[in-house]
Each structure stands twice: as C-alpha cells, then as structure tokens.
N, C-alpha and C positions, 0 to 999 in steps of 0.2 A: 222532195221539195227543193226547188232550185233557188239559188241566191247569186246575184251578179258578183263577179270578182273583177280584179284589175285586168284590163285588156293587155295581152302580152305582145301584140304587134298590130300594126295598122290594117292588116289584111285578114284579121281573124276575129272571131267572136268567142269570148271566153266566159265560162261559167264555172262555179265550184259546186260540187255536189257531195254530200256526205254519203260515202259508200262504206258500209261496215265500220262506222265511226271514223273513217279516214276521208279527208277532203281531197278532191281531185280538181285540177285545173284542166278544162277541156278546150281544145283548140281545133277550129275548123276553118277551111278555106272557102271563101265565098266568091272567089274569082272564077270566071269562065276560062278553063284551061284547055289547051290542045291535048290530044291523046298522049303525045310524047311527054308533055309536062305533067299530065296526070300520073303516068307511070313513074316519073321522077319523084313526085310528091309521095307516092306510096312507098317507093324504094327507100327514100330518105327517112321516112318514119320508121321503117324497119331497122335502118342503121342506127337511128337514135336510141332505139330500144336496147341496143347492144352496149351502149355507153354506160359506164358505171364509175362515177367519180363524185366525191362529196361536193365539189365546187361546180358541177354541171347538173342542171336540173334533171331529175330522173323521170324517164318515161314509164308509164304504167299501162297495164292492159285496160282497154275500154270495156266497161261492163256491157253485157249484151243489151240490156234495156235502154242503153243510151245510143245505140247504133241508129235508131230511127231518126235522130235529129240531124244526121249527116246531110250535107248539101252536095249537089252536082256529082253524086256517086263517088265522092272522095272520102277516104277513111278519116276518122277522127284521130286526134292525137291527145291522149290523156297523160297528164304529168302530175308530179307531186305539187301540192298547193303550198306556196310560200306566203305566210300570213303577215310578214313584216313589211310588205311593200317593196318598192324598188329604190335604187340608189338616187334616182332623180328626186323622189320625194324627200329624201334625206338632205340632198343638196339645196333643195328649195326652202328649207327652214331658214328664217332670218338670221339665226345665230351662226349659220354656216356660209354666210355670204362672202367670207374671205377664206373659205376652206374648212375642211374637217379638222378635228383634233388629231394630234399626232398618232395616238393609239388607233384611231379609226383608219387613218391612212395606211399604217403598217398592216392592219388586218386586211384591208383591201388588196394591198400588194401581195400578201401571202395567199389569199384565197383566189383572186382572179388570175394572178400569175400562174398558180398551180393548175387552174382550170384550162387556161390557154395552152400551156405546155402539153397537157393531156390530150386536148383536141388535136394539136399539131402532130403529136406522136401517132394519133389515129388517122392521120392524113385528112384532117378536117380544118378548113379555113372558115372562120366565123363571118368575116367581112362586114359585120354591122355591130361591132362592140360599141356600146354607149351606155350611159347611166340607166336608161329605160330598160336595158336588157340585162341588168344585174339586179337580182332580187335577193332579199334577205330572209333567212329562216333561223328560227331559234331552235338550236339542237342541244339539248342537255344544258340549258342555261348559257350557251355560247352563241353569239350572233355570227352566222356563216353566210358568206356571199356565194351566190350561185349564178352561173351564166345560163341565160335562156335564149330562145328564139335564134337557134343556131344558123339561120340563114338558108335552111333547106328549101323554103318556099320563095326565096328571093331571086335566085339566079334562074328564073324561068325563061325569060327572053329579054331582049334589050329594053323593050318598052316597059315591061313589068319591073325591071331593075330600076329604071329611073323613077317610076311611080312609087315603088316601094321605099326609096330613099328620100323622098320629099320631106323636108323638115329636119333631116338628120345628117345632112351632108357635112356638117362641121366636124364630124368624127371620122369621116372617110379619108383614107389615104389618097393623095393627089392622083395616083394612077387609076384609081377606081372611077372618080368622077370625070377623068379625062379619057375614059374608055380605052385604057391601055392594058396590056397583059399584066397580071399581078401574081404574086406568090404569098407565102405566109407572112411576109413583112407588112402586108396591109394591116394585119392585126396588131403589129408592133406600134404602128402610127396611132391607131385607134386607142390602144391601151395607154400609150404615152400621153395622148390628149386627155384621156380620162384621169390619169394620175395627176396631171397638171391642174385640171379643174378641181379635183378633190383636195389638192394642196393649197390652192389660191382662191378658189371660188369662181373662176372664169376660165374660158378656153384660151389656149396660148397665143393664137394668131388672129389678130384683128377680130375679136370675138363678136363684134357688132355687125360684121359683114358676112355674107354667104361666101363659100369658097370660090365661086365663079368670079366674085368681086375681088377677093384678096389674093387669089392664086398668083396673079402676075406680080403682085407686090412682094409676096413671100418667097417666090420661086428662087430668088437670088440671095436668100439669107445665108449667113455664114454656117459652116458645118457644125458649129457648136451652139448656134443660136437656138433658144428654146422658147422665145417669146417675141411677139411684135405688137406694139401698141401705136395707135395713131394720135399724134399730138393735136392740140387745138388748131395749130396752123396747117394741119394736113400732112405734116411730115411723119414718116413711119420710123419708129425707134425700135431697134432690135436689142436683145439682151441675152447673155449666156447664163443668167442667174434667175432664180425664183424671186418674184417681187415681194416686197413688204407692203401690207401685212400678210402674214401667214402664221400658222400654229406649229411650225416645225422647230425643233431644237437646233442649236448651232451645229452639233455633231452630225445631224442627219442632212443638213442642207447640201453640203458638198457632194456626198454620194448620190443623193437624189438628183442633183443637177447632172451628174455624170450619167446616170441612168437615162434621164430624159434626152440628153444630148445624143445618146445612141438610138433611142426610139423615134426621135423626131427629125431624123435626117431626111432631107427631101429626096435624095437618090435612093430608090428602093433596094438597089444592090448593096449599098453601104449601110443601109438601115439595120439596126440591131447589132452591128459590129461583126467582127470576124467569127466565122463558124469553126467550132472545134471539130477536127477531122474524126476523132474517135467517138465523141458523144453526139455529134450532129446538133449541138446546142450552141446558139449564138452567144456572143459575149454579154449581151444585155441581161440574159438570165443568170449568168454568173455574178454580175454586179448586183442583181436583185437578191440572189442568195446571200451575198456578202452583207447587204443591208439588213436582211432579216436575221442574220446570225450575229450581228453586232451586239456586244454587251455594253450597254450604256447605263450609267448611273446618273440620276438627276438630283441635284442638291439644291434645296431652297435655303439660302442664307437668311435667317430670320432677323439678322441685324441690319440688313439692307433691303430685304424683300426681293432679292435678285436670284434668279435660277441659274445654276451653273451645271453644265452637262459634261461628263467625262466618259470617253470610250475606254473601256478597260482592256488592258493587255492580258494575254493568257496567264492565269495563275498569279495575277497581280495581288500583292498583299494590301491589307487595309492601311498599313503605315505608308506605303508608297502612294496610295490614293490621297491620304491625308496631306502628304507633302505637296501634291499637286493642288489640293484645295488651299493650302497655305499660300502657295504662289499666287493664286487668283484672288483670294479673299483677304490676305494679310492676317488671318487668324492662325496663330501658332498651333502646331499639332497638339501640344500639351493643353491648350485651352479649347480644343474642339470637342464638342459633344454632338454626335450624330445619332439622331433618333428616328426610328421607324414610326409609322402612323400609330402603332400600338403603344408608343411611349417606351419601347425597349431599345436600349443602346446597341449599336453594332458591336459585335464581339471582336476584339482586337486579335484573337487567336485564329479567326477564320479569314479566308481570303476576301478581297473586296467584292467579289461576285455574289456575296451573301445578300446584297441589296438588289440583285437582278432576279426577276422571276423567270426561271428557265421554262421553256416550253409553252409559255403563254404570250403569244405575239401581241394580242390586244392589250396586255397589261404592261407592255414595255415602253409605251409613250410617257413623256414627262407629265402628261395630264392624268395618267392613271396611277403611276407609282412614283413616289418621290420620297427622298430622305431629307430630314430637317436638320439644319446646322445651327448650333447655338455656340456663343462665345462664353465659356465658363468664367472668364475674367471680369465680366460685367453682368449686372442684373437689371440695369435700367436701359431699355431699348427705346431710344428717342430719335433715331435717324442719324443722318439723312437717308431716306429710303429711295430706291430706284423707281422712278415713275415710268409707267408704260409710255413708249414713244408714240406720239401722234403721227399717223401717216401723213405724208407730205401734202396731199391734196386736202385732207381734213384740216390740217394746220392752216392751210390757205383760207378755208371758209371760216375758221374760227377767228382769224385776223380780219377778214373782210366778209362778214356774214351777208351783207346786202348785194354782193356781187352776183349778177345774173349769169346763170350757167345753162347751156343747152340740156335738154332732158336726158340725152344719152350720157352726158358727163355727170349730170346730177345723180342719176341712179347709181353710178359707180362710186361717186364720192359718198353718197349717203349710205351705201352698203358698207364702205370702209368705216364710216362713223358709227354705224350700228355694231359692227364688229369690235370697234374700240370700246363702246359701252359694255358689250358682253365681256370683253377682255378685262375690264375693271372689275366686273362681278366675279370672274374667275380668279383674278388676283386676290380678291378678298377671301374667296372660298379657300384657296390654298393656304393663305396666312392664318385663317381661322383654324384650319386643320392642323397647322403647325402649333398654334396655341393649345389645341386639344391634345396634341402629342406631348407638349410640355406639361399639361395638367395630368395626363396619365403617368408620365414619368414621376411627377411630384407624388402622386398617390402610391407608386411603387416604393419610392424613397420613404414615404410615410409608413408604409407597411413594414419596411426594414427597421425604421426607427422604433416602431411599436415592439417589434421582436427584440431589438437591443434593450429597450427600456424594460421589458418583461424579464429578460435575462438578468439585467442589472438588479432589478428589484428582487428577483428570486435569489440571486447570490447574496444580496444584502440581507435578506431575511434569514437565509441559512447561516450566515456569519453571526447575525444577532442571536440566533437560537443556540449556536455552538458556544458563543462567548458567554451567554447567560448560563448555559449548563455548566461550563467550565468554572465560572465564578461561584455559582452555587455549590458546586462540588468542592472547590477549594475551601469555601466557608464552612461547609459541613465537616470536612477533614480537620480543619483547624479547631472547630468546636470540640470534636471528639478527642483531638490531641490534647487540648487543654483539660478536658474532663479527666483523661487518663493521668495527666500530670497532677491534677489536684487531688485525685483519689489514691495517688501513690503507685499508679500502674506503670509509671516510668521511673527509671533509676535516677537518683539525685545526681546533680552535676551533668545531666545529659545535654544541657543547653536548651535553646528554644527553637522550635520549628515555626516560622512565621510566614505570612503571605509573601513577604519580600524574598524569602529563601526560595520560593517557587517562581515568582515573577522576575526576580532579580531587579536590575535597573530598568527593565522594559515597561514596568507597570504603568507609571504615570504617562510616559510617552505614548504607550500603546492605547491607553484610554483616550488621550487627546486625539490621537490619529483616528481612532474609531469614531469619535465625536465629529470630526471633520468630514469623514466619509458619510456619516448619517446626514449631516447638513447638506453635503454636495448632492447626495441622492435625492433629498427632498427638494433642493433647488432645481435640479434637472427635471424632476417629476413635474414641478410647477411650470417650467419652461415648455416641456413637451405638451402638457395639457393646454397651455395657451396657444401653442402652435397648432395643435389639433383643431381647436376652435377657429383659428385663422383659416385653416384649410377648408373647413366646413363652410365658412362664409364665402370663400372663393368659389366653391362648388355651387353655392346658392346664388351667386351674383348673376344678374341678368346678362353680363358680358361673357359668362361662361357658355351662353347659347347664342346662336345666330340672332342678330338683332333685327327686330321687326320694323325696319325702316325701308327706305327706298332700295337699298342694296338687297335686302331680303326679298322685296317685291320683284326685283330683277331675277332672282333665282327661280321664282315661280312663273313669272311672265317676263321674258327677256326684254320686251319692248313696250313698257307702259309709257315711256317718255318720248319715243321716237315718232315723229309725224309720218304721214303717208306721202309717198312720192306722187307728184301730180300725174294725172293720167294723160293729159293733153300734151301733144308734142310741141311744147313751148318752153321758153326759158323761165327760170324761177330762181329766187334767192334761197339762202339756207338759214334764215333767222331762227326758225322753229327748231331745226336740228341742232344748231349751236346752243340754243337754250337747253336742250336735252343733254348735250354733252357737258355743259357747265354745271347743270344741276347734279348730274351723276358724279362728276369730279368732286363737287362740294360734299355730296353724301359720302363718297368714299373717304375723303379727308377726315370727316367726323368719325366714321366707324373705325377707321384705322387708328386714329388717336385713342379711341376707347379700347380698341383691341390691344394695342401695345402698352397702354397703361395697365390693363388687366394682366397681360403677359409679364410685365415687369414685377407685379405683385407675386405672380406664381413663381418666377425665378428667384425672387427675394426669399420667399418661404422655403424654396428648395435649398437655397444657400444656407439658411439657418439650420436646416436638417444636416447638411453636409458639415457645418461647423460643430454641430452637436456630437457627431460620431466620434471624433478623437477624444472629446471630453468624457463621453460614456466609456470608451475603451480604456482611457486612463483610470477612470473610477473603477471599472471592472478589474483591471490589473491590480489596483490598490486593494480592492476587496479580496481578491484571490490571494494576494500576499498576506493580508491580515488573517485570512482563513488558514493559510499555511502556518503562520505564527501560532495561532491558537492550537492547531493540531500538534505543533512541536511542543508547546507547553503541556498539552494534554499527554503527549508521549512521555515527557519528563515526569509528570505526576504519576503516570502509570509505572514507569521504571522505578521511581522512588518507592511506590507502594509494593511492587512485587519484590523489590530488593529487601524490603522490610519483612515480607513473608518468608523470603529465603533465609534470612538471619534467624527468624523465629523458629524455622524448622530445624536448623542445625545447632542452635545454642542450647546446652543443658542448663537446668536450673541451678543457681549458685548454692553451695553447701552452707550449713548453719554456721560454720566457722568463718564464713567469708572467704571461700577459696577463690582461685583465680577465675577471671571471666573467660568465657568461651573464646573470645577473640585472642586473648593472651595465650591460652593453651595451644592454640593452633597457629601461633606466630602472627596473629592479626595486627590490626592497627593499634597504636597506643591510645590511651584514653582521650588525649587531647585531639586525636585525628578522626575520631569516629563521628559519624552523622548522628544527630539527636534521634533519628528514627530507629537507630539500631539498638537503643537501650530499651529493653523490654521488661515487663513486670515478671514477678517470680511465680506467676500462675502456671499450672500445668500446660504443656505444649499444645495439646489439641484444643483445650478451652481458649487459650490465647489466640491460636490461629483462626478459629471460627469467629471469635469476637472481632478480630481485625477485618476479616473478610466481610462480616456483616456490616461493620462500620464503613468499609469502602463502598459496598453496594448500596 
C-alpha cells in the first residue's frame, strides 16, 4: 500500500512504503539523461549507500518488488523516512517569522554543522544546502536534523544545473550562480545563509530579490557585513550585526555574528577563515565548536521580569556567579534565591555549572532551561517590570497605524508584529513557570515545617510524659516516706524529706517554664495549621494555573488576533494589526498583575515559614533543656534512693540499750549532718531492703 510523502527534490518523485514495519522514502529521477549522466547517477547512489552519519539521511536497499516502478532504466534510491517534515515547514510557522528559538538554533548548528563536516571529510560537496533539504527525525525522543538531497543528481550538465536550482538561488554561493569554479566553501555560504534565516526569520541579503538582482549591490559589501536591507528610499544598508527582533540571548549574539562573518564572505578563498594545516579544518568550524561548548546560565529576575545570561568560566563557583548577578541586578548575594524549575535551590557547595545541562545541546537555550532569581529581602513584587522592546518598524505602525505601506514592507512589519505578540505570550509563560517554581519551593518549605512541627510536638510530648512520671514518682515516694514516719519506721529526729528537698529552688521556676513551653507549642501549632490552610488556598487559587483568557488562547493558537496580510500587491495600513497588538498588551498587563499578586502571596507564606523556623528551633532547644533538667532531677532521685539502700545494707540494728549508731561506729557523719533518708527503722535488714525496693518500684 503506497502513501505519498514529502517530495525530496524538484526532479524526483517520492513515496513512502512500509517495508517490514519500516517506512522508506523512495527517490527516482524522471529526467531524460545522457548515458554519461546515467552512469554518474548510478555511481553516486552507490557512494551515498556508503555514508553513515546520524545527520545525513541514510540510504537503504531498495526492495525487489519496488524495482518495477523505476523510470528510464535508472536505479531507485531508497532512504530512511523522516516523519517530522523539513526545516522549511518549521520556518514557515507564523511564530517563527522572526527566527527560531535559541535552543532550536543551537540544535541546528550542532546537527547540520556535524553533517557538513562529515560530507567534506568524505570529499562530498552538497552545493544545494537549504531549509527544504534539512529534514527532521525523532530519535529516542530527540529531534535530529538530517541533510538530504546531496546533489548527486544536480551536477548533470549546465542546463540541468540551472533548471535544478530554479527557485533556490537565494542559498547558492555567488560563484555557483555566476558559473565560476567552486570548492567546499560554497557549502559555507549556504549554511551561513540558513543560520541567518533560522536566527532572524529572513535571508541576509536583500531577501526580496533574486541573486541576479542583488549580486551587484552586495558584491562590494564589507568583509564583516552579514546583512543587507533595502530602505524605502532604495538605499542599501549593510550591517555587521544580527537584526532585532530575534530570539538569541545576549551571550550568543556576538559569537554567532563572528561565525556568520566567516561564512558569508563574498570571496570564496577567504570564506570560512584560515585553514588549520594539521586538521584541514577551517576557522569557522572551530568558532562553531566554541559556540556549542559554551556553558551559559540564563537567569530570569522575577522582580523585574528580565532575563540575564552569563557565560560561565571553567570551574566557576556559584558565589562568583552570584557576584556577577549582583552587579547586574543590584540584588545582594545574601538576598539572592536561585530556584530551578522544580523549586529546588541551587546548591552553594556545587559549581555554577550545576544549572547547565551538559550534553544536551537543545536544552541549552534560554527558552529551554532557565533559573529563577528571587529577592529574599522583599515579598511583594510590584515592578517596575522590563517590557519587551517593540521592533522599530512595529513601533512606527503603532504610532501611525493609518500609514500606507507597500505590501513587501507590510509583510515584514506584520511578521515582526506577530513575533512581538508571540513574545509576550512566551514572557508570560516564563514568568508563570517562575511562579510555579516559587510554589514548589513553598511546598518544600512546608514539608520541612511539618517535619519540624512533628519533631517539636514529639519532644514536647516526651517531656510531658517524663515530667508527669517524675512528679508522680516524687509524690509516691513522699507518701511512702510520710507513712514510714507516722508508723515509726523512721528514727525520731531524722528531719523531713520534702518535695523541696528534691526540687530545690527550681520547682516553681521549672513549672512556670514548662507552662510557657506548652503555651508556645500550642501557639506555634495554631500558626502552622493556619499557614497550612493558607497554602492549600494558594494551591486551589485559579491564579495557580494558567489563566483561561486571551494569553492562554495565544498558547494554543498563536494568532487568534492577528489579521491576514493582503494578497494583492497594493499598499495597506496596519490598523487591524495595531488593534491586535494593543489588545494583547492589555491582556498581558492584566494577567501579569494577577500573576505577581499571587506570587507575592506565595512569597509571603514562604517568609512566614522562614520566620517560624527559628521560633521552633528555640522552642525545641528549650524543650530539650527542660528534658535534660528532668533527667538530672530523676538521676538525683535515683541516687538518693540507691544511697538509702546502701545505708540500709551496711547499718546493723541498734541494741536494746541504745548503742551507738552505725554511722558513729564507722566514723560517719554526726547526727546533725545526716540526710533524713539515712535514718532507717529497726526492722531486720532483708525485710527493710525489700520493703524500700517495693516502695521505689
């Protein structure tokens, strides 16, 4: 069963067919070729089958049952089927009209750059690199770019070459469409043109004209110029910088411009930069490697809604990064809280690179992985917030929406306006993610608070149990002591053993102290319960979720508000587009106000938890001190009791004539120095010992 797939080039017919549960893309040539070129077609198919690289589409064996569809006695070319379409389809999405997101650009640089170098190492020049010849494939959850249509069927003869390149001359190196000799540097030009378009949304040199029209104007550009645009008055303006708007971070702009300045040199000899004599690799690929190896951390300052990007030095500490953050944001290191998306704070013991995902190029862009900065010294975030800058031409139509503009200008301005609207949506999404990180952090603090509370309550209950046991034991001992005294079991003149003799002067103070602890524990428990309820309400709040208004609609459909560009080649004003911009800005103002109000409540609750921790720790310490005091008093009671037993075991019963006491016979203490517990009854020793032990137990 055949099903049509995306056509891989203009001279081919392509189908996909499921063969053993694997889809193939089949390519055939429908041109009438000379015998020489037929041999070249077949030979080059064999060469392609020898290539093996993840970023070059893989050739497959053509199933025998498919050979019958071949035309002109030319062999078929079967390749792996890439189901995610080509790069042109990605670039054609309205949200990409001012360039891809940074993570996507980095992924493209990594994949296509690696594929081109592999081809050149195998003595292959592609000659027709363009978005239509870059396809995307999902491999183990990762989107991979693959180069297709390697140009083997292109260089057939001069006529075929010109026909083949109709409509794609914008990506050709100047020497190709000028019919001059060429080298691998033609691929540098094409790759550079593609990088520029993926970064900014349009081709670098007079993108509205064909090369035959702009070649004479661009030929004399400066060696570092990477862009040429035609002003309304017809003048051509060159630039060495990438234009705004684009989606690249500040740290990436300069190295990207340096890379493009090497790849877009007009002179093919100088293009790509100096060649390394040992590796035979031009400078441009070393610059590319440096870009891909950069360790950059992207910080979203939640107090201003501004993104800050920092390129990390090798082994840079987190404290060093925080000092740089302080210099840019004026938030002191001591007040900085850096949260990951999971709500986990960065570990100060680890290097700053802990917030860079190594080995995942696509996750290095500021749009993919970002760290959220909070100022711990404040809980109410009310601005001022950094607004997304309006592109210059968009600002012009906002100021003068009735101005009539030519269609070619209108398309460019409206593209920038649509990009601005999408940018507002992305800004909201990032800030919402920062709010979510704050909420996750609050929940982590709340978990710790619960653990602290349980610990405090547990220790408090243990203290209460020990204290109750100690008090009841003392009371029991005193009762038995009094009973012995009343029954004559204690010698006369032995003095009194009272509760004060065990407690000393600590008794009233200790009781008062314990009462305060019980009250503080109860008060803290009430505060924590109220705070738990507050946090539950924050979780249930509608502002804890993306709001279902126009900003949310933009997430699902990026352009519900943007009008369509007129089809006719006439002038038109921008009233409808300006309305869309104003409406989106108003919607963003509302959702951001609600977002930051909710965020302030989250931070306020978190601060309450932070303020509770030292109070709980102080109460815990007090409880532990009281516990230690109880244990000391218990030990004193134990020592008194066992000392009593010791005296009972060594003291003989007094004789009938009233002989000397055991203590006096052994040179013990005088009568006035003895503890009341040492005066025992005249009962036999074993009976007395067992009676006291029973009393104690």
